[in-house]
N, C-alpha and C positions, 0 to 999 in steps of 0.2 A: 504493498500501500503507500510504503514511504518513498518509493520511485513513484507513481503516478499522483502525489501530491509536488514532486520535483518535477514532472514535468506541468501539472495545473502551474503553476509559480510562476517556469522558467513565460508558457506561453504571458500567462497574465504581463507577464513583463515587457514582451512583446507585443505585445499588444499598447500597453502604455506608450512606448516607446515609439507606436506608427509603425514598426520595420516591416508586418505584416498589412495586408490586405483583406484578404482573409482566410480563417483555422477553424478549423476543422477535427475537436477531439472527441475521444469513446473511451468510457470508463464502465466497461464490461459491457448493459446494453442501453446506457445513459449520452446520452448525449449531451456534452455539456457546455462547447463550443459552436457557435454558427454563425462569424463574424464577415460584416460584409461593411465596409467603414464609410463605401460611395453610396451610403443611403439617406435619401432624401428624407424632407419631417413632415409630417402631418398629424397637424393640432399641436405638434410640439414633441412628439415623442418620435422614435425611429422608427422605419419601415425598410424592410428588404424591399430589393428594387424587384426582382424578380414578384414580387409579390399580386395580389389585386382587391387589393381594398378599392374601393369607391371612390371615385371622389365627387365631392361635394353637387355639383351639378348631373351626378345618376342619384343623390337620394331625392326622398319625399322630399316638397318643400315644408310641409309642416313636422319631419322628423327632423328636415336640416334646423326647422325656428328653432323646436324644445332641446336641442341640443344643447343649445347659446343663452336658453332660458334658466335662471336659478330658478332656486324653489317656491319662493311666492309669487312668481310670475309664472310657470308652471303650473300651479292648484288656481289663481286667477284664472288665465287663459283657458281651464274645462270645466268654468265655469262655480267653482267652489269658492263657499266664502273663504279666504288668504290673509292668514297676521301675522307681520315679522315682534319680534319680539328681545332686545336687549338683558342683558344680566351682568351682574359683573361676580366672580367668585374670591372669595378670599383671603385668594394668592395677585388680585389683581387683573386675572385675565376676562375679559372681554367676551360671551358668548351670545349667537345670536340662536334662535327657538320660531320656529314656523310653528305656524297654528293652522285646522283648518277646524276653525270655527264651529261650536254645536254649544249654545251658553247653554250652558244649566242642567247639560248630560254628563255622566263620567268620564273624568278623564282619561284620555292612557299617551301614556311618553312612549317613542320608540327610541330606541339609543342603535344607532348605529354602531358598524363591524369598523376594522380596517382598513384605511387610505379610502376611509368612505366619507357623507355624506347623506345629510335629512331629505336632499333630493332621490334619495338610495328607494323609498319608501311609495316616490309619487309619479317618478319620471318614466317608466312604463306606461304609465295611461289610466286613467279610469277605469274601465275595467280589470286593468292589468297592475294596480297597485297597489298595494294592501293598505297602505293610509289610507287612498276611497273608499274600500271594503268597507274599514272599522265609521267610517262618519256615515258610509249609509246604510248602516247596520246600528247605529244612534251612539255611535261615540264622536266628546268632546275630544281632537289626537290630535297633540303636539310631537313636535322630532326635534329632538337635540340634534347639537353638532360641539362635536370638544372643541378643546383648546387642537390648533396647530392646524384644524382641516381648515378648509374655503371659507366658511360662514364664520370664522371665530379665530380673526389671525391678530387683535388688536390686543392690549395691556393696558395695563394705565400709563406703566412707566417703562415699558419695553417695547420695540419696532421689533417687525422678523428679522432685521439688521444685527438683529444683538443675539451674544450663544446664547447669553443668558434666556429667551424668549423660548426659547428650542430645550433649554435645561428640565427634563420632563418625560417621564413615561405612562404608560396607562392604570400605573400609583395613582398620579397628581388627580388623573381621571374620575378614579372610583375614589380618595379624596375631597375633591374640591367639585370636579366640577360636576358631576350628577348629583351629591347633594343640592349645591345649590340650587339645579334643572327643576327638581323636585320641589323642592322647596315657593320656589315662584309658579308653577304651576297652581300647587296651592294656594298660594294665597290671592291669587288672580283668580279662580275658580273660586274661593271659600269653601271648600271639604277640606278633609282630610285624609284621604285617601285617592289610589288611584292605580290602574293596572299599571304594569310594563314590561314592556316585549325588548325586549336587545337581540341582535343578531353578531355572535363570531364576539368580536373586541366588544359589544355592545354586552353581555356576559360576563367579564370579564373584568368590566369595572365596577358591575352589581353585589357580585363577590367581596372585592376587595371593599366595594363601599359597607357592605353586610361585616367584613372584617376589622375595618378600623372606627363606625358610626354604627353600632348596631343599632342602635334606637332608634334608624329608618326603616329599619323592617315592620315598625308598625305604621307605616305613613304609607305600605303599598299591600292593596287586594290580592295579587297575583302576580304572579313574578314567572313571566314564558322565554323561556331558551330557545333561541333557535341557532343550529348550530353552535351548543355552547361548552366552549373552551375554559378553560381551566391549566389542566398536566397538555401535555405538547410530550411528552415519554411516545408515542408511537406517531406523531405527525412523519407526514410523508411530503410536504413543500420543501423540494428545492429549494427554495429564498430563503424561508426558517429554516433549516436543514444548514445552509452556505452559512447563513450569521451565526451558526450556534459553532460552527470550527474552526474557520479561518480568522485570524492576527487584524488583530482591529486595524491598525495601522493598515493591511490592503484593504478591509470592508471601508473604511474613513472614504478612502482613493475613492473605493468605488459609488460607493451609496450619499456621499456626502461628506462634512464633519457636524453641522447639527441639523437640517431640515434634511432629511428623505430626500434624495435627488438624485436616484440612481444614475449612472452613464450611458451610454449607450450599448459600451461593454456588457456590463453588469446584464443591462435586458438581455444580451446577444448569446450572453453567457445560457438563461435559462429555454430559450424558444423554443428548440428544437424537443424539448422534454415535453411541450405540450401540444405542438403543432406537427403537423404531416402531412400526404398529399388530400390527404382527403379535406381538412380543412376550408373551408367556403371560403371566405375571410384572411386574413393574417391582421387585420388588426388586433386582434385577438392576443400575437403572439408578438405585439412589443406593446402592450399594457400589461405594469406590471403587477395591477391587480388581476391578472389569470394566472397571470409569473406563480406566484404567490401560493394562490387557494384553488388555479385547475380550472376543467369546464366541463358542462355534461354536455355535448353535442346536439341532444335529442332535444333539452330542455331549453337551452338558452333562443329564442330569438335573433338570428344576425339582424335580421332588417332592422332590427333596433339596438345596430350597433352604431351607430352615431351620437345616438342618444345618452349610451354608457361610456362610449370614450371621451364626450364635453362634461363629462361630470363625475369620472372619478378613472385615474386616483386623486383623493378628494387635498391629502398632503400627510405628513404627519412626520417626526422628529425621529432622527439616526438613533438615541438613542431607545425611544420605543420600541424601535424595531430590533434591534441591540437585547431587551429585554426581552421579546419573545424568542431570541435567538437562546441566550440566557434558560429560560423554563422548559426548552429542549435540549440542552446538553445538561439539568441536571434529573431532568424527571419529577423535580418540585413543580410546587405555587408556591410557592415565595417572592420575596423583594429582590429591587435592584440590585444584584452583585457590586460595588464597586471596589472590589480586591481587598484583601484582609484586612493594609492597616483604614482603609476606609469604613469598612466595615464595623470594628472596633472603637471606630469615633462614633460612626455613626449614631449605630444600631448596642454596643457593646460588646456584639460575639465579633465573630471567625468572620461565620457563614450566610448569611442573609437568614433575616428571621421569615417562618412559612406564614402564610395568610392564613386566618383563621374559620374556615369553611360551616363550622359546629354555630357559628355565631349571625349562617341565614338562616332565621327563623320563619319569614313569609312562608306562605307559600310556592311553590316550586312545580314549572312543567318542564322535561327539558325535550325535545326534539330534536333526531340527528340521525344521518345519512347512513351508506353503506362506503358509498364513495366519496367521503369528504374526505378531503387534503390535511385543513385543519385542527378538523375534529371528528377525527374514527372512531368509532365504538368501543375498541378500546380505555383508549383515556376519558370516554363518556357514562362508560359504568364506572373507573375511580371514582371521577367526578360524585356519580347516582348514590356511590358509601361516602363517600365525605357528607353530604348534607339531609337535615336531619329530618325536613317537611316536605319532598317528594311527592309530588299530589298525580304527577302524570308522569309518562316517561315510553316515548312514543319515536323506532323507527319508521320511518316515513319507506311507504309499500311500493320501492323503486330500489330496484338494487343499484343505478347509476346515480342516481341520486346526489347532485352535488352542495360544496358550500354555500356554491351562490345563486343554486336554486330555488334554496328558502325564501329566495327576496324577487328574483327576477326569474325564475320556471315558470314557461307554458302553462305547463299544471297547477301550479302550488296549490292553486284555492281549493281543484277537488285533490288532491295526494295531501293538503296542510292545512291549511287555512282554514275551511268551513270547519274541521274537526276543534284547532282555535277558537275560533269563538262561539259553538261548542262547551269549553271546557270555561273560557270565560265564564259564559250567562251564571251556567254551575255554580261560578265560584264566587259568582256578585255574594259584595255583602253589604246589608241590608242598613247602612249604619254608616252614614259615609260624609 
């Protein structure tokens, strides 16, 4: 294995110096590089020359418009009552919260996943977006945006050009962003509890909130976790596994020092892993969100790819991505590892402390898929055994169901969402 690592390191050096125009390197049955530096840019992302990406004049004008509209204008365009809200966390981050307003109804908070934003719940359109479905079913829908994403890039003291702005992981999101968001919604609606639906990282931050601020469990009617993440021991994401194994200095050169801004070389390292000659469009191969999570050809509406590419990836910090890599490497669910010396100074221990999953007292429903790179069944089972109040654990009845199918899947409503709505109604708390 050491010889293979040496070859990879040498290849990266060649890529960095620009000595070669194209390299292909295989480790076993995985192609690690497929680099072509003579590549144009499409919506700010590298696309292979021989790809068959649809140019904008080939795209339905309606879809093209949606790819450029923000969450508020997407909701407004389709005739739903849209609202923008702004809140400030106790550590100075200014977050944007979007609402499909139904005053007087039970509020439900939707929290997006890694590299995503509030747009994820509505960008597929009124009949294919979970945000719209929940509104149509009588709920007051609120959609969060965590620090560092497209809609939450402000701070009372720092700009995004300051390293200090990006000095966070999902730990701070769970400790500061989500509690502040919940308090804002409960104050605005004058109720005492809400429904919580999180996807991917949106579940991680909930577990962390429960660990660090367990009193917030009293404010939750039901927490529903889509592709729930805590343990990453069996994670199959090539990006997360790379971040777990490679030296920090090399990682920073490829993905950015503070803000997660992956270089073309980084994208090229992974595109052949998920793309093949049957892939209808190569937009998938050059978008880091697909490279991180994989995709399901049968459930992905490729007509909507321009909209997906227009809204994601929505931003993250390098430290946040490193934290995911650390969870994969350690096999535990614990705080950020600063190195033994700083750990001792910050935590009082050489190893970072584990999160207290026993504090998740709220009712929890877990939904997971067999073909999920980031939340494979083995890791979800490990999480299930640690949570004290799971009222539902459901493996989606589709062997190919993937991490992104929970929010963008063509058949997501039939396979999952209708079931979620029934469970929400069954667990409604009469005293809100």
